[in-house]
C-alpha positions as CSV (number, residue, x, y, z in Angstrom):
1,M,-12.5,16.4,-7.7
2,A,-9.0,15.0,-8.3
3,K,-8.4,11.5,-7.1
4,D,-5.6,11.0,-4.5
5,M,-4.4,7.5,-5.2
6,N,-2.8,7.4,-1.8
7,I,-6.3,7.1,-0.4
8,S,-6.6,3.6,-1.9
9,L,-3.5,2.5,0.1
10,L,-4.9,4.1,3.3
11,F,-8.2,2.4,2.6
12,D,-6.4,-0.9,2.6
13,F,-5.0,-0.2,6.0
14,Y,-7.8,1.7,7.7
15,G,-11.0,0.9,5.7
16,D,-12.5,-1.0,8.6
17,M,-12.6,2.3,10.6
18,L,-15.1,3.7,8.2
19,T,-18.9,3.2,8.2
20,E,-20.3,0.8,5.6
21,K,-21.6,3.6,3.5
22,Q,-18.2,5.4,3.5
23,R,-16.4,2.1,2.6
24,D,-18.8,1.6,-0.3
25,V,-18.3,5.1,-1.8
26,I,-14.6,5.0,-1.3
27,E,-14.5,1.6,-3.0
28,F,-16.7,2.8,-5.9
29,Y,-14.8,6.0,-6.3
30,Y,-11.2,4.9,-6.0
31,N,-11.1,1.2,-6.7
32,D,-14.0,0.9,-9.2
33,D,-13.3,4.3,-10.8
34,L,-17.0,5.4,-10.8
35,S,-17.9,9.1,-11.1
36,L,-19.7,10.9,-8.3
37,A,-22.8,10.9,-10.5
38,E,-22.6,7.2,-11.1
39,I,-22.2,6.5,-7.4
40,A,-25.1,8.9,-6.5
41,E,-27.3,7.1,-9.0
42,N,-26.4,3.6,-7.7
43,E,-26.7,4.6,-4.0
44,G,-29.8,6.7,-4.4
45,I,-28.3,9.8,-2.9
46,T,-27.2,13.2,-4.3
47,R,-23.9,13.8,-6.0
48,Q,-23.2,16.3,-3.2
49,G,-24.0,13.6,-0.6
50,V,-21.5,11.3,-2.3
51,R,-18.8,14.0,-2.4
52,D,-19.4,14.8,1.3
53,S,-19.2,11.1,2.2
54,I,-15.9,10.7,0.3
55,K,-14.4,13.8,1.9
56,R,-15.4,12.7,5.4
57,A,-13.9,9.2,4.7
58,E,-10.7,10.6,3.3
59,S,-10.4,12.8,6.4
60,I,-10.8,9.8,8.7
61,L,-8.3,7.7,6.7
62,M,-5.7,10.5,6.7
63,D,-6.2,11.2,10.4
64,M,-5.7,7.5,11.1
65,E,-2.5,7.5,9.1
66,E,-1.3,10.6,11.0
67,R,-1.9,8.9,14.3
68,L,-0.7,5.4,13.5
69,G,1.6,5.7,10.5
70,L,1.0,2.1,9.3
71,A,1.2,3.0,5.6
72,Q,4.3,5.0,6.1
73,R,6.0,2.2,8.0
74,F,4.9,-0.3,5.3
75,H,6.6,1.8,2.7
76,G,9.7,2.1,4.8
77,M,9.9,-1.6,5.4
78,R,9.3,-2.3,1.7
79,N,12.2,0.0,0.8
80,C,14.5,-1.7,3.4
81,F,13.7,-5.1,2.0
82,E,14.5,-3.9,-1.5
83,S,17.8,-2.5,-0.2
84,I,18.6,-5.8,1.5
85,C,17.9,-7.7,-1.8
86,A,20.1,-5.2,-3.7
87,A,22.9,-5.6,-1.2
88,A,22.6,-9.4,-1.3
89,G,22.8,-9.2,-5.1
90,E,26.0,-7.1,-4.8
91,I,27.5,-9.7,-2.4
92,R,26.6,-12.4,-5.0
93,N,28.4,-10.5,-7.7
94,L,31.4,-9.9,-5.6
95,N,31.5,-13.6,-4.6
96,K,31.4,-14.5,-8.3
97,R,34.3,-12.1,-9.1
98,H,36.5,-13.1,-6.2
99,S,37.2,-16.6,-5.1
100,Y,33.7,-18.1,-5.4
101,S,32.3,-19.7,-2.3
102,R,29.2,-22.0,-2.4
103,D,28.5,-21.2,1.3
104,I,28.3,-17.5,0.5
105,E,26.1,-18.1,-2.5
106,L,23.7,-20.2,-0.3
107,Q,23.5,-17.5,2.3
108,V,22.8,-14.8,-0.3
109,E,20.0,-16.9,-1.7
110,K,18.6,-17.3,1.8
111,I,18.8,-13.5,2.5
112,I,17.0,-12.7,-0.8
113,E,14.3,-15.3,-0.2
114,L,13.6,-14.2,3.4
115,S,13.6,-10.6,2.4
116,R,11.1,-11.3,-0.4
117,D,8.9,-13.4,1.9
118,L,8.8,-10.6,4.5
119,S,8.0,-7.9,2.0
120,E,5.0,-9.9,0.8
121,L,3.5,-10.2,4.3
């Protein structure tokens, strides 16, 4: 069973929507990198039971993302913040090349700082 690393991100957003058992197997499989056999042994269930639980949990996580789109919005916002930082850096470079203004430099620093702060929320 190939691991979809996108599931780890969806788990971060929607993990609370899963049952405790589903959360455990997803955590073991994706975050702790345990095999189906290792999880089965640890949980006292069959390998097929682990696989079924993972598949159900993945389906729930993907369905939640389809409905709510939080992970997609997160990525979009993150990309926007990176673009804002890049644009602010370009303004800084232009300011240095053309009649330097301390006021512009301070505003560029503020934009970069605010953008970084927001991207870390």
